[in-house]
N, C-alpha and C positions, 0 to 999 in steps of 0.2 A: 571369464564369462562367455557364454556362448554367442556366437555370430547371430544377427537377425535376419531370418529367411527374407530373401528379397520380396517375396509376394505377400510379405507381411509389413513391409516398412511403411506403406501408407494407410494402415488401418489400425485401429486400437485392438489390443489382446483380449478385450472384453465389450459388449455393449453396455454402455452406462444405463440404458433403458432396463436392462435386464437383472442388474445386479444391486443398483444403487439403493441403500435403505431410503424408505421414503421420509419426506422431511416432516417433523414433529408438529404438532397443533403449535407449539411455542413459536417454531420458526415462522409459521404462516402468521401468527400474530404480531411477531417482531416485524415483520414487512408491512403491516397495516400500519403499525406504528409510524413506522418510517414515512409511509404515504401520508400520515396525517400532519407532519411537520414539514412538508415540502414547502407550502405556501408561505411559512415563516422564513425559511431559508432563503427561498427566492425573493422575498421582499428585502433580505437583508445583505444580498450577494455584493451588491455595489458598494455598501457602506462597509463591508469587510475589507475591500481593497483600500478605502479612505483610511481605514482605522490601522490598516497593516496587521490585523488580527481578526479572528473569528468574533463577531459581537458577542456578548454576554447572554443575550436573550437567545440566539442560536444554539449556544454551548449548553444552555438549560434544556431547551427543546429536545437536543441530541442525548442529554442525561436522561431525561423523562421517557424518551422512546426506548433506552437501553443500547444505544450505539456503542456506549464505552464498557458496558458489560456483556456485550455479545458472545465475545470469545474469552471472557475472564472465566477462570475456574468456578466451579459451581460452590465450592467450600467458602468462597468470598462473595457470594450472591450473583455470580455469573450464570448466563443462560447455556453457554457452550453449544450455540447454534453450528449446524452443518457447514461446511465451507462454501458450498453454492449459495445458500441462503445469506452468508456473511458478504461474499463479492456482490451478489445481486443488491444487498442494500446500499452497499458502496456506491453502485451505479446510478440508484436512486437518489442518493443524497448528491451527488455529482451533477445529475441533471437540472438540480435547482441551484446548488452553490458548489463550484468546484472547490474551493478552499475549505469548506464544512466537510465535503467528503474527504479531502486531502488530510484535515486534522483528525477526523473520525479514523480513517484509515491507519493512522500513525498513533494516536494516544489511545484508540481502541485496540488495534493491532497488539500494542506493547502489554496490554493485560494478558493476552495469550503467552507472550514471549515471558513475562516475569512470572508465568505459571511454571516456567521450568527452572527457576532459580531454587534455591534451599526452601525449606519451610520457613525459617528464621527469616530469610529477608521477604518473603511474602508477608510474615507476620507484621515487620516493620512497615511496611508499604500499607496493608489493609486492615491490620488489626484494630485501628481506632476508627478508620473511615474507609468503607468499601467503595466509596466513589473516587478515590484517590487515583490521580492519573500520571504517566510518565512520559517525558518526551525524550528524544534521543539525537546523538550524533555519534555515528559508529567509526568515523574517520579519526584516526589516532593522534590529532594534531596537538594535544597536550603534553605534560611529562608526567610520566609514572615512575615512582621509586619505592622499593620495598622497604617497610619500616615496621620492625618486630613482627608481630602476627598479622599485619594488614598492608596498606599500602598508602603513599601520599601522592595525590592527583593535585597538579598545578597547572596554569596556563588557560589557554582560550580555545573553545570549540565551536564550530559554526553549524548552521543550517538545523536548528532545533524546533521543527515546526510544531505549533502549537504550544510553545514552552509558557506562554503567559497564560495557559489554562492548565498549567503540570503542577505537581507538588514534589516530583521526584524528576531526575533525569537520568538516562542510560547513556553512558559514554565509553566509546572504544579507546583502549590505551594498550601501549604496548611496554612491557616489563622488560629493562634492559638485560643484555645477555649475562646469565649467570655461571657459564660454564655449559649450559645445554643449549645455547641459541636464544634470541630474543622471543618473548610470549606475549600474545595478543589474547586480551581477555575484555569481557564487557563489565563496567563498573557501574554499581547503582549508588546513586548521589542525592541526598536530600535538599529541599529548596535553601536551608540555612547555609548550604556551603557552596552556593553560586550566586552570581550577580547578572541578570539579563542587560544586554546593552540595547536599550529600546531604540536607538537610533541606528541600528546595524542591518535593518532589513529595509532597502530602498531599491526596489525591483520594477520591473515593468510587467511581470506575470508572476501569477499566485502571490500577489501581494497579501491577500487575505490570509495566507498560511501562517504568517507571523514566525516565519524560519529565521529567528534571530541568533545571536551569539552570545554566549556566556563565559565569564571568568570564573574560574574554580579554583578553590583552595580546600581539600577535603581529605579527611582521613576515613579509608574505605575497608572495614575489617573483612577477612578472607570469605566469609560466607555471603558477603554480598557482591560477589563475582561470579561470572559465567565463563568457562575455558572453552577454547576451541576444541581440546580434546573431547570435550562432554558431548558438543554439537557434533562432531565428526563422527563419534561412536555411538552416537544417541544414547547417552548415558547421563542425561541431564538430571539433577537431584530433584527437580519437581516432580519428575514422572512417578516419583515414589508415593506421592499423594495425589496428584491430579492424574487421575487413570482414565479419565474420558478419552475416546478416540480421537479428539481434535488435537490432543497433545502430542500424537504420534504423526501429526502430518509433516512434511518437509518444510523447515523454516524458509529457506531461501526461495521456494516456490511461492509461499504464502506471501512473503515480503513483495516479490515481483507482482503476483497478481492484485494485492492491495493496490499497487501504483497504477496497474493496467485498469483496474475497476473504476478508478478515480477519473481515468481519461476516457474511458467509454463513457462514463455519465456526463463528463463536460462536452463530449462530442455530441450526445444525444441532446444537451441543453442548447448547444450552438445550432445545430440543426432545427430543433423545433423554434428558436428565436428568429431563424432565418427564413422558415417557412412563414411564420407569423408576419414578419415585417413584410413579406414579398407578395403577400395576398393583396394588399391594397397598393402597392408601390407601382406607378406609371413611368415608363421610360421618358425621361427629359428630351431625348433626341427623336424618337418615333411617336412618343404619346400613346403606345400600346401598353396594354398591362403586362408585366413583368411576368406574372403568372402563365402568359399565354407564350413566353419566349421558348422556343424548341431547344435552343442551345442550353439554357438554364434547367430545362427538363432533363436532359442527358447528365449533366453535372450533379444534380439534385439526386436522381435515380440512383447512380453510382454511389454517392455519398452514403445514402441512405443504409443501400445493402453492404457495405462495407461495415458501418458501425452496427448494424444489426448482426452481421456474422460474427464480429468480434463478440457481441454480448452473448450470442448464443454458444460460443466456444466456452463459456463458463461452466455451465452444467457437463458439457461432453468432457470437460478437463477434469474437474472436481468430483463428479458422482463416481468415477470409477477408483480414484485415490480414496475417496471417503470409504467406499466399499470394501477396499483393502484394509484399511486400518481397522474397521469395525470388525473384520473377520480375523484381525490379527496377523495380515500378511504382511510384510515388510515392503515399503513401497520401493520399487525398483529404481535404479541410476536411471534407466531409460526415461522412465516416467518423468522423474525430477528434471532431467535435461530437457525435455520437450516441453514441459509447463513453462519453465523458465523463459526458454526462446519464444514460445508463443505468445506468452505476457509481453515480453518486451517488445515483441513485433507488433502486437495489438496496439500499443502506443503509438508507435509511427503510423501505423493503419489508420487510427482515428485521426491523428493530425492531418495526414494527407488527405482523408476525406473531406475534412471541414474546409481544408485550403482548396478543394475543388469548387466548392460554391463562393469561396471568398474571392477567387481569381474573376469571378463573373459577376460578382454581386453589385458592381457600381459603387460609388463612392460614398454612398450612405452606409455601408458596412465598415468604413473607417472612423466612425462617430465612437469617441471614447464613452459616452454615455449609452453605447448600444449593448445590450445583453450579449449580442453575436459577437462583439468584438471582445467583450470582457472573457467570454469562453474561449475565445480563440487564443488570447495571450496567456490565459491559465493553463491551456493544452501546450503552448510552446515552452512553457515553465516546465511542465511534466516530463515533456521530451528530452530536458536536459538532465533528469534524475540519471545517476549512472547506472541503474538497473534497467532502464528504458533504452541503453544504447544496445540494440538488438544485434549489431555487428559484432560486438563483443561475446555474444552468446551463441554466434552461428557455427562457430568452429567445433565447439564441442557437440552441438546437435548434429553437425553433417558427419562427424567421427561417429557418432552412434548410428546415424541413418547406413553408413559404409559397413556397419556389423563390427566394429573395433570396439575393444573395453572403454567404458566411458568412467570408471573410477578415477579419481583424482588421488595422488599420493598425499599422504597426511603431512601437514607442516603445522606447527603452534605458531609460527611467526605472523599468521594473518588468517581471514576468514574465508579466502578464496579456495580453499580447498573443501569447503563445506558443500555437498549437493543437497 
């Protein structure tokens, strides 16, 4: 790979404004429908935390708005909206209810990921019900063994967000060494083959995500698996039938930005709640209105700017990538690395922004019934997601900035080689 010229390190290779395809009318209508359900989600956000899952009313509203079909293949009734529209929709959902956005990002995002599986696997999932959803746990904590022409999965998998609203699950598992080293795959398992531990999700942030554990005993045929080899070499079988440009988008970048968009939304909601609370608050010490506090002014202005900058980065990142895939141009390794780092960094940036006003907000921001406190705790939960640890992404990004090759060597043992 050629070295990145020093003069071009800090600028994109093409302006998004010039080359990005215009969003479709369907994309605009999708965002309008999202806006229409925000009052329902906002009214249910504290209830979601109490239930430890997104309330059914919110799931129905999201279903009607098309959240779970936004990036689903068109052959199954999906919309295949452009990535900037998809991520902006998650931001708006998160501004009303972070847990709903999180579940929408994962269950909705998995509809895109399932589009990479074989056509037979997609038929199993959507053949009878195109609104079927899948949760996931890609950490290979259970046991996999090869049995005949398929596999047997047994054990326990954790952190399946939204699993109460799913009919299938995607599980990461490692096939033991059969002479050519261990092999990681994603396995698709129906609800009949797992049991949800309803008491396994007791946390202080993202309670409403319902990221519970499952116990699995399942026989999985070969066609309901997806290999690291296919992901690494971009030869996923679903691309033979799902030919829309969104299925050429980089999976890891999509995954990272799905999480980042939820965090941007949660931070937006937190700052909106903070502003609303402090319009009327009066200092118990000085008797002066909080809205006239110069120190608060500085923190709030900084916080809002940081969150708005993170949100504005979504189209700057995704419009050029989408322009490439529409034109049939492979997404470069440099773009993939940069987008993953910037997504993970945006999550920390948003939490840092909200903490700026938390530190100067007085005792009132501590109330567990306050929307601000709720959004803050959910943001803290998001910051703990492995993809949000931007320090882990920095090395590869810095390597690229210095002009060194950024391709990762292939290994079938884990998904860490996939850009």
